[in-house]
Every structure is written in C-alpha cells, then in structure tokens.
C-alpha positions in Angstrom: 168.3 30.8 118.4 166.5 27.5 118.4 163.0 28.0 117.1 163.7 31.1 115.1 166.3 29.7 112.6 166.0 27.3 109.8 168.3 26.2 106.9 167.5 25.8 103.3 169.2 25.0 100.0 167.7 25.7 96.6 168.8 22.6 94.8 170.6 22.2 91.5 167.4 21.4 89.6 165.7 24.6 90.6 168.8 26.7 90.0 169.2 25.2 86.5 165.6 25.9 85.8 165.9 29.5 86.7 163.7 29.5 89.9 166.1 31.2 92.4 164.3 34.6 92.3 160.8 33.1 92.5 161.7 30.8 95.4 163.5 33.6 97.3 160.5 35.9 96.8 158.1 33.2 98.2 160.4 32.8 101.2 160.6 36.5 102.0 156.9 37.0 101.2 156.1 34.3 103.8 157.9 36.5 106.4 161.3 34.9 106.6 164.3 37.1 106.8 167.5 35.9 105.1 170.3 35.9 107.7 173.0 34.3 105.5 173.1 33.3 101.9 175.6 32.0 99.3 175.6 30.7 95.8 178.0 27.8 95.7 178.6 24.3 94.5 179.2 21.5 96.9 182.1 19.1 96.4 181.4 15.3 96.5 183.2 15.2 99.9 181.1 18.1 101.4 177.8 16.7 100.1 178.7 13.3 101.4 179.4 14.7 104.8 176.2 16.8 104.8 174.1 13.8 103.9 176.0 11.3 106.1 172.8 10.6 108.0 171.5 8.8 104.9 174.8 6.9 104.1 173.2 3.5 104.6 170.1 4.3 102.5 169.9 3.1 98.9 169.5 6.6 97.5 172.6 8.1 99.2 174.9 7.8 96.2 172.3 9.3 93.8 171.5 12.1 96.3 175.2 13.1 96.6 175.6 12.9 92.8 172.5 15.1 92.3 173.5 17.7 94.9 177.0 18.1 93.3 175.6 18.3 89.7 175.4 22.0 89.8 175.3 25.1 92.0 173.0 25.6 94.9 171.8 28.5 97.0 172.3 27.9 100.7 170.6 30.1 103.2 169.9 30.6 106.9 166.4 32.0 107.5 164.9 33.6 110.5 161.3 33.8 111.7 159.3 32.7 114.7 158.5 28.9 114.4 161.0 28.9 111.5 161.3 25.1 110.9 157.6 24.2 111.0 156.6 27.3 109.0 159.2 26.6 106.4 158.3 22.9 106.1 154.7 24.1 105.4 155.9 26.6 102.7 158.0 24.0 100.8 155.4 21.2 100.9 155.8 17.4 100.8 159.0 15.9 99.5 157.1 14.4 96.6 155.7 17.3 94.6 152.8 15.2 93.5 151.7 15.1 97.1 152.6 18.7 97.9 149.8 21.2 98.7 148.9 23.7 96.0 150.9 26.9 96.2 153.9 25.3 98.0 157.4 25.7 96.6 157.7 22.0 95.7 154.3 21.9 94.0 155.3 24.9 91.9 159.0 24.2 91.1 159.9 20.6 91.8 159.9 18.1 88.9 160.1 14.8 90.8 160.6 13.2 94.2 164.4 13.2 93.6 164.5 16.7 92.1 162.4 18.5 94.6 163.7 22.0 94.2 164.6 22.8 97.9 165.9 21.3 101.1 164.5 22.4 104.4 165.7 21.4 107.9 163.4 19.0 109.7 164.1 20.1 113.3 165.4 23.0 115.2 168.5 21.0 116.1 169.2 20.0 112.5 168.5 23.6 111.3 171.3 24.9 113.6 173.7 22.0 112.6 173.0 22.5 108.9 173.4 26.2 109.1 176.7 25.8 110.9 177.8 23.3 108.3 177.5 25.9 105.5 178.1 29.2 107.3 180.4 30.5 110.0 178.4 32.7 112.5 180.5 35.6 111.2 178.5 35.2 107.9 175.1 35.7 109.7 173.7 39.2 109.8 170.8 40.8 111.6 168.2 43.2 110.1 170.5 46.2 110.6 173.4 44.5 108.9 175.4 43.7 112.0 177.3 40.5 112.2 175.5 38.0 114.5 178.7 35.9 115.2 
C-alpha cells in the first residue's frame, strides 16, 4: 500500500472552529478516498506516544497539550502519490507561508494551530495510520474490510 495511503488528523483548532466539513470536502474534491475515519480525543499518553519522535524538541509539551485539548478527526486517505499530493493540498506548516487555496492557508490560525496533520513519508503514513486504526477498520470503495 505504500504510495497510495496517507494519514491525516484534523486538529483540535479546526474542529473547534467548525471546519471539519469544509476540510473533508477539500480532501475528497482533491481525489482522495477516505479509507478509515474516526472522531475521537487523544489521551495525553496516546498523544505523547504518537509525537514521541519530537520528545527532545522544545515544543513537545505544548504539542501534546494542544493535541489533547479537544477532539480530532483521524483519517486514512487513499490516492496515487498520496503523501506528496496531500502535503501539497495542506500547504506549509506556517499558514503565513502556505500557498493560496491550501487547507492551512484557509483554516489554520498560526504555526502551532495549523488545522491539519499530514504524514511526511510513505513509511510514516503507514505507521501513523496503524497507530490510530486496526486494518479491520479500513474499507475499500465497495465497503469491504481491507484488513
């Protein structure tokens, strides 16, 4: 599945600001198919484990606190060239530097509250998707379980 799967989260700021529907519409309009999706809230332990790669960075504590501050929408997306195409769709991490028409340009409020997460590699996309979803929660276009 490498190359055709990516992982995203609509972050607490975008959820709180009522942007779930608009963001999902942009995602599907861009040709992505939602394979798995859930509306959930991460615990401090789960967020800490998910962002463990950043544990030594000064923003780690704030990141975990932010990501547990409210519900998120986690999703596995499918499309050819999924990771690269999704990174283009979401735009730069800093919304001030994001291209016009990208998700972050439209919905992010700051570098820290940047509306969405997107996997940065095929390997991380599969790891992150597996962190949030069992393969029994992934479905193909016909509604058949992919796991």
